[in-house]
N, C-alpha and C positions, 0 to 999 in steps of 0.2 A: 504494500500500500504506500505509494509514493506521494500521496496527496500532501499539499502544503499545509493542510489542516493539522497534520501531525506535529507541527511546530508549536501548536497551542493547546492541544488536547491529546488524550491517550486513545489513539485510533485502534490499537490492538484490543483494548478493552471494549470499545464499541463493537468491533467485529465479533468478539466472544459473546457479548450481550445478545446480539441478534441471532447468531448461529445457534446458541444454546436453546433458543426458543422456536426453532424450526421443528416441525413434527413430521411423522411419516407420511401424512396425507399431502404434504407439500405446502401446507398452510403454516401460519405463525400465530403465536399467542404471547402477549407481552408478559404474562405470568407464567414462568417456565414450568411450574409444577402442573399446570392445567392443560388439558388437551382440547380446550375450547378455542380451536383455531377459528379465525374469522377474516373477512375481507379487509377490514380496516387495518389490522396489524400486518396482514400480508402485503397490502398496498404499500405501507410505509417501509416494510422490509425491502421490497423491490426498489423503492425510491432511495433508501439508504445505500444499498449495494451499488445502484447506478451512479449516485453522487460520488461514491468513493472509487468508482472505476473497477468494481469487482463483479465477476460473473456470478449470477444468482445460482447457488448450489441446487443441483437437481432441478433445473429450470422446468423441465417438462412436467414434473409433478406439481410444481407451483402453477403452471399454466392450466393443468387439469383441475386443480383445486379452485382457482378463480372462476373458470368457466362453469364448473358444476355448482358453485356457491351462489352465483347470480341467478336467482329464481324470482317468480312472481311475488313471493312473500318478502323478498329482500327490499329494504328501503331504497328510495331513489338514489340517495348519496352512495350507498353501497354498490348499486349496479354501475353507477358512473365510475366509481373507483376501480371496480373490476375491469371495466372497459379500458380505462387508461393504463392500468397495470399490464393487461394483456398486450396492449399496443407496445408498451415499453419492452416487453419480453419478446417482441417480434412476432406475436400471434395476431396480427391485424385482421386477418380474415375472421377469426373467432371473435375478436372484439367487435367488428362490424355486425356480426350476427346478433350480438347482445344489444345493439342500438334499437332493434325492434322492441325489445323488452323495456328499454329505457323510455321510449316514446309512448308506451302504454301508461306509464306513470307520470311522465313529464311531457305535456302536450300544450304548449302555449296557444296554439291556434284554437284549441277547445277550452282555453282558460284554465288548464291544469298546470299549476306551478309547484305542486308538491309542497305546499306550505302547511306547517302544522301536522305533518304526518309522522313525526318522530324520525329516528335514524340519524340524528345529528352526529357528526364526527367531532364536534366541538365540545369543550368543557361546559356543561350546562345546557341551556336551551338553544335550539337551532335558530339562526337568524333567518328572517324571511327571504334573504337572497342566497341562502346556502345551497339549495338544490339547483338554482339557476347557475351558480358559480360552478358546481361540480358537473352539471350537464354540459356547460360550455367547455370545460376541460376535456370531457369525454369526447365530445364532437370534434374538438380541435385535434385530439390525439390520433384520430383515424381519418382526418382530412374531410370530415363531413361539413358541408356548407348548408345552413338552414335556408329555407325558401324566403323570399321577400316578406311574405305575410308573417312567417314565424319570427323573423328578425324584428319586424315592426312591433309585434306583440311583446316580445322579450324586452325591447327597449322601453316600451310604455310601462311595463311592469317594474323594471328597475328604477325608472325615473320617479315613480311614486314615492320612493324612499330618499329622494334627494333633499337634503337640508343644508341650506347655504352652499358651501362648496364641498361638502362631504355627503355621506349617506348613513342613514340610521332610522330608527323608529321615533324616538322622542328627541334624540340628539345624535349627531354623527359619531360613529365609532370606527376604530381602525379596521376591525374585521369586516364590517359591512362596506366601508369605503373601498377597501381593496377588492372585495368580492365583486362589487359593482363595477369598478374600473376594469378589472380583468375581463368580465363578461362583456362590457361595452367595447373594449378593445377587440375582443373576438368578433364582435358584431360590426366592427368597422368604425366605431366612434371613439374619440379621444376626449377626455375631460381632465383638466388640470385641477390640483387641489394643494392647499398648504396644511391639510389636516395632519399628515404624518410628521411634518416638522414641529407642529404644535404639541405632539405627544412624545417627543424625544426627551429622555431623561439623561442629563449629564451629571456633573457633580460626583458624588460617591457611588451612586447605584448603577447608572448606565441602563440600557434597554429602552423600551417604548411601552406606553400605556394605551389602554383602549380609548380613553377620552383625555383631553388636555387637563393639565393642572391636577393630576391625580397620582396616587402611589398605591401599591408598589408596581414596578414593571413586571411583565410576564413574557414568557417566550413566544406565545402565540401572537400578541400584537407586535412584538419585536420582529418576528418573521414576516408578518403581513406588511408592516411599515417599511421594512427594508426592501421587500419585493416591490412595494408600491413606488418607493423612491427610485428604484432601479428602472421600473417601467416608464417613469416620467423623465428619465434622464437626469435625475438629481442624485445627491450623495448625502449621507448622514454627516452630522457635524462632529460628534464625539466618537470617532471610530475605535480608538484604543480603549475607551471606557466601555463600549459595547462588547468588545472582545473579552474584556475582563469579566463582564457580567456573564457571558456565555460560558467561559471557562469555569466559573464558580458553580455552574449548574450540573456539572458531571458528577454522578454518584459513584461510589466504589465499585458497583457492578458494571460500570461502563456506560450505562444509559444516562439520560438527562431528565431532570425534573423541570417544572415550569416556572419556578421562582426561587428566590433565596429561601423563602419560608416554607414552601411545600416540597416534600422530599421524595415522592415516588417517581421512579423512572417509568416511562412508557415509550412506545415506538413513535407516537406523534411528537412528543417533546424532543426525542432524540433526533428525528429527521429535521425538525424545525431548527434545532440548535445547530446542526451541521450545515444546513442550507443557509442559515443566517450568517454563520461564520464564513462560509464560502463567499458570500457577497462582500463581507467586511474586509477580508484579506485581499481581495482584488482592489480595494480602495486605498490600501496602505501606501 
């Protein structure tokens, strides 16, 4: 593993953390003792291996797991994750097959935006734009281009949540602003914002928050803010402070937690920490 990230964190421990949680069915579960493999953890395992430039072990088994796991009872976000992961693994034909299932659940032309259906991959309650964001990622991963009507309905739906120059329900949040900007970018529309800059924490802590003038920072808004800044052609201000924040989140088992205060490792936190660090070291 020759990644430059190894200068800042223990990559060998990251690899061990993920590999020990791979099961015989090709899926992953972030709690190693449990055989409760699932699409979410498997998606993030694929993303971690890909980010680190490592071949996914027993890739064919993981492809089989993802394809078989995406069923009608699977939440929209899970189906979309399976599609993107299959595409990353080189199984684009199988990923395209699952688009038919995705559009049974997420169909903007018929007013189906999969809001309030559960299956959030976030900590806590799903945002209204979550399914749209993941559906956009899935479509983009296989080169699917929505029809003009579908585009129009998706844009109208997203813009319902625009508040000033960000996106949210009662006020703009980092998560919803990034999800909106990503989806709009996929649909051919670009919107600028200063929301991410307003949520940057310098000083002793580093990282980013969901809303301006709040603490503590967490890894998920840090990930979304950095990706958002990158998408807009901007840079963070306190790069070394953010790197220090991320370094502090690695646990002894090799995985990453979401904040200074909350200690459990999982695959989401681990991927977001690695992906955030990957952006930051490019700006040094």
